[in-house]
C-alpha positions in Angstrom: 0.0 0.0 0.0 1.6 3.3 -1.0 2.3 5.8 1.8 0.4 8.5 0.0 -2.9 6.7 0.5 -2.5 6.6 4.3 -4.2 10.0 4.9 -7.1 8.9 2.8 -7.5 5.7 4.7 -7.3 7.4 8.0 -9.9 10.0 6.8 -12.2 7.2 5.7 -11.9 5.4 9.1 -12.7 8.6 10.9 -15.7 9.3 8.7 -16.9 5.7 9.2 -16.6 6.0 13.0 -18.3 9.4 13.1 -21.1 8.2 10.7 -21.7 5.1 12.8 -22.0 7.0 16.0 -24.4 9.5 14.4 -26.6 6.7 13.0 -26.6 4.9 16.4 -27.6 8.1 18.2 -30.3 9.2 15.8 -32.0 6.1 14.6 -34.2 4.5 17.2 -35.5 1.0 16.4 -36.9 0.4 19.9 -40.5 0.8 21.1 -41.4 3.7 23.3 -39.6 3.7 26.6 -42.1 3.5 29.5 -40.1 2.6 32.6 -37.1 3.8 34.6 -35.1 0.8 33.3 -35.6 1.7 29.7 -33.3 4.7 29.6 -30.4 2.6 31.0 -31.0 -0.2 28.6 -31.3 2.1 25.6 -27.8 3.5 26.4 -26.4 0.0 25.7 -28.5 -0.5 22.6 -27.2 2.8 21.1 -23.6 1.8 21.7 -24.1 -1.7 20.3 -26.0 -0.3 17.3 -23.3 2.2 16.6 -20.6 -0.5 16.8 -22.6 -2.8 14.5 -23.1 0.0 12.0 -19.4 0.8 11.9 -18.5 -2.8 11.4 -21.2 -3.4 8.8 -20.4 -0.4 6.7 -16.7 -1.0 7.0 -16.8 -4.6 6.0 -19.4 -4.1 3.2 -17.4 -1.1 1.8 -14.1 -3.1 1.9 -15.8 -6.1 0.1 -17.2 -3.8 -2.6 -13.9 -2.1 -3.1 -12.1 -5.4 -3.3 -14.6 -6.7 -5.9 -14.0 -3.7 -8.1 -10.3 -3.1 -7.5 -9.1 -6.7 -7.7 -11.5 -8.2 -10.2 -10.2 -10.3 -13.0 -9.2 -8.0 -15.9 -10.1 -8.9 -19.6 -7.5 -11.2 -20.9 -6.2 -12.4 -17.5 -6.1 -16.2 -17.4 -3.6 -16.9 -14.5 -4.1 -16.9 -10.8 -3.7 -13.9 -8.6 -0.6 -13.0 -6.7 0.2 -15.3 -3.7 0.4 -13.0 -0.8 1.5 -14.3 2.6 2.5 -13.1 6.1 1.3 -9.5 6.6 2.1 -9.2 10.3 0.8 -5.6 10.8 -2.5 -6.5 9.2 -2.9 -9.6 11.3 -2.1 -7.7 14.4 -4.7 -5.0 13.4 -7.5 -7.4 12.7 -6.8 -9.3 15.9 -6.4 -6.3 18.2 -9.5 -4.4 16.9 -12.1 -7.2 17.6 -10.4 -7.9 21.0 -10.7 -4.2 22.0 -14.3 -4.1 20.8 -15.3 -7.3 22.6 -13.7 -6.2 25.9 -15.4 -2.8 25.7 -18.8 -4.3 25.0 -18.4 -6.9 27.7 -17.4 -4.3 30.4 -20.0 -1.8 29.3 -22.7 -4.5 29.3 -21.7 -5.6 32.8 -22.0 -2.0 34.0 -25.4 -1.6 32.5 -26.6 -4.9 33.9 -25.3 -3.9 37.3 -27.1 -0.5 37.1 -30.3 -2.3 36.3 -29.9 -4.4 39.5 -28.7 -7.6 37.8 -25.7 -8.2 39.9 -27.5 -8.0 43.2 -27.9 -11.8 43.2 -24.1 -12.2 43.4 -24.2 -10.3 46.7 -26.7 -12.6 48.3 -24.2 -14.1 50.7 -23.1 -10.7 52.0 -26.6 -9.1 52.1 -28.9 -12.0 53.0 -30.3 -10.4 56.1 -31.1 -7.1 54.3 -32.7 -8.9 51.4 -34.9 -11.0 53.7 -35.9 -8.0 55.6 -36.8 -6.1 52.5 -38.8 -9.1 51.2 -40.5 -9.5 54.6 -41.6 -5.9 54.7 -43.3 -6.3 51.3 -44.4 -9.9 51.2 -44.6 -10.7 54.8 -41.8 -13.2 54.5 -43.7 -15.5 52.1 -41.1 -17.4 50.1 -38.3 -15.0 51.1 -35.9 -17.9 51.5 -36.3 -19.0 47.9 -36.4 -15.7 46.1 -34.1 -15.3 43.2 -34.2 -12.8 40.4 -32.4 -10.0 38.6 -33.7 -7.7 41.3 -33.6 -9.8 44.3 -34.4 -7.2 46.9 -38.0 -6.1 47.0 -38.3 -2.3 47.0 -39.6 -1.0 50.2 -42.7 1.0 49.6 -43.4 -0.6 46.3 -46.8 -1.9 45.2 -46.7 -5.7 45.7 -48.4 -7.9 43.1 -48.3 -11.7 42.9 -48.0 -13.0 39.4 -49.1 -16.6 38.5 -48.1 -17.9 35.1 -49.7 -21.0 33.7 -50.4 -22.5 30.3 -51.4 -20.1 28.7 -52.2 -17.0 30.8 -51.0 -14.6 33.5 -53.0 -13.9 36.6 -52.3 -11.0 38.9 -53.2 -10.9 42.6 -53.1 -7.8 44.7 -52.6 -8.9 48.4 -53.8 -5.4 49.5 -57.4 -5.5 48.4 -57.5 -9.2 47.5 -57.9 -8.4 43.8 -57.5 -11.1 41.1 -57.3 -9.9 37.5 -56.0 -10.9 34.1 -54.5 -7.4 33.5 -51.8 -5.7 35.5 -52.9 -2.3 36.7 -50.1 0.0 38.1 -49.9 3.7 39.0 -47.5 5.8 36.9 -44.3 6.9 38.7 -44.6 4.5 41.6 -42.3 1.4 42.1 -43.9 -2.0 41.6 -42.6 -5.3 42.9 -43.8 -8.5 41.2 -43.5 -11.9 43.0 -43.8 -14.4 40.2 -44.3 -18.2 40.1 -45.3 -20.7 37.5 -47.8 -23.5 38.1 -46.6 -25.8 35.3 -43.6 -25.1 33.0 -41.1 -22.2 32.6 -42.6 -19.0 31.3 -41.2 -15.5 30.9 -42.6 -12.1 31.8 -41.6 -9.6 29.1 -42.7 -6.1 28.6 -40.8 -4.6 25.6 -41.7 -1.0 26.5 -40.3 -1.5 30.0 -37.1 -3.2 28.8 -37.7 -5.9 31.4 -37.8 -9.7 31.1 -37.7 -12.3 33.8 -38.2 -16.1 33.7 -41.1 -17.4 35.8 -40.1 -20.8 37.2 -42.2 -23.5 38.8 -41.3 -24.0 42.5 -38.9 -21.1 42.5 -40.5 -17.6 43.1 -38.7 -14.7 41.4 -39.1 -11.0 42.0 -39.1 -8.3 39.4 -39.0 -4.6 40.2 -39.8 -1.7 37.9 -41.2 1.8 37.9 -43.5 2.8 35.0 -43.0 6.3 33.7 -45.7 6.8 31.0 -49.4 6.1 31.2 -50.7 3.7 28.6 -51.5 0.1 27.8 -48.4 -2.1 27.1 -48.3 -5.8 26.0 -47.1 -8.5 28.4 -45.6 -11.4 26.4 -44.4 -14.8 27.4 -40.9 -15.0 25.9 -40.2 -18.6 26.8 -41.5 -21.5 24.6 -44.1 -23.0 27.0 -46.3 -25.2 24.8 -48.4 -25.3 21.6 -50.3 -22.1 22.4 -47.2 -20.1 23.6 -47.8 -17.5 20.9 -51.1 -16.6 22.4 -49.9 -16.2 26.0 -50.3 -12.5 26.3 -51.7 -10.0 28.7 -51.6 -6.2 29.2 -50.1 -3.9 31.8 -52.2 -0.8 32.2 -50.3 2.2 33.5 -52.6 4.8 34.9 -52.5 8.1 36.7 -52.6 7.8 40.5 -56.2 9.0 40.7 -57.4 6.6 37.9 -55.5 3.7 39.5 -57.0 4.4 42.9 -60.5 4.5 41.4 -59.8 1.1 39.7 -58.4 -0.3 43.0 -61.3 0.8 45.1 -63.8 -0.5 42.6 -62.3 -4.0 42.5 -61.0 -4.3 46.0 -62.6 -6.9 48.3 -60.8 -5.6 51.4 -62.8 -2.6 52.6 -60.1 -1.6 55.1 -57.7 -0.7 52.3 -60.2 1.8 50.9 -60.2 4.0 54.1 
């Protein structure tokens, strides 16, 4: 490669990186963000989308350039030049993917930790705090077997018991003794779901909340979130659970506080909770 082309190549690389970052920051392929978790997750998505765009455009551009620049010319009947052992190039294409993978891995770990995913690793050191938090929300029910991305129940959160079965979700509100097929929650207030399956493994997934948690038979899991936008959002089972898996759906209804309180009082069986 002639030295005179080095500035051009560096310029192309810079343009490629800047273009990939701009595309990742300005093109949003995700659904509306409707929970406090969404903004954290979307940071990671933008970074990964930018990296993917840079790699895609760079590789495709290099392939197209090679097809044109090194194509067989009219009258050529022999083989191409046998080129071997380009140490700088081999170091480059080994170092760049290594750096990218390390960066993505460390950044993903940070995002997962900020979303509460690493709390389960601290179970041995914070067992008493976790059990106390669960006890304050759930009255100690199943606190010894709780495991989830967000293990500690959020004190002051709205507790809801979720039962998954083939092929439906049921939601029970201990305060008020309400049983419903839709999840109703107030906007801006934390919610703590205690989930358990009655048959096979299911998954509780709300794309707009950027949350997904397996629901396992015999092993209750807790999922915490805070909705930020009123609306109706689909709840999808994201774990193959049987022949009608595709139809296992429900809805989470995020309402203003007054609307939620009206719904709660209308459906509550516990009169004392309405006073």
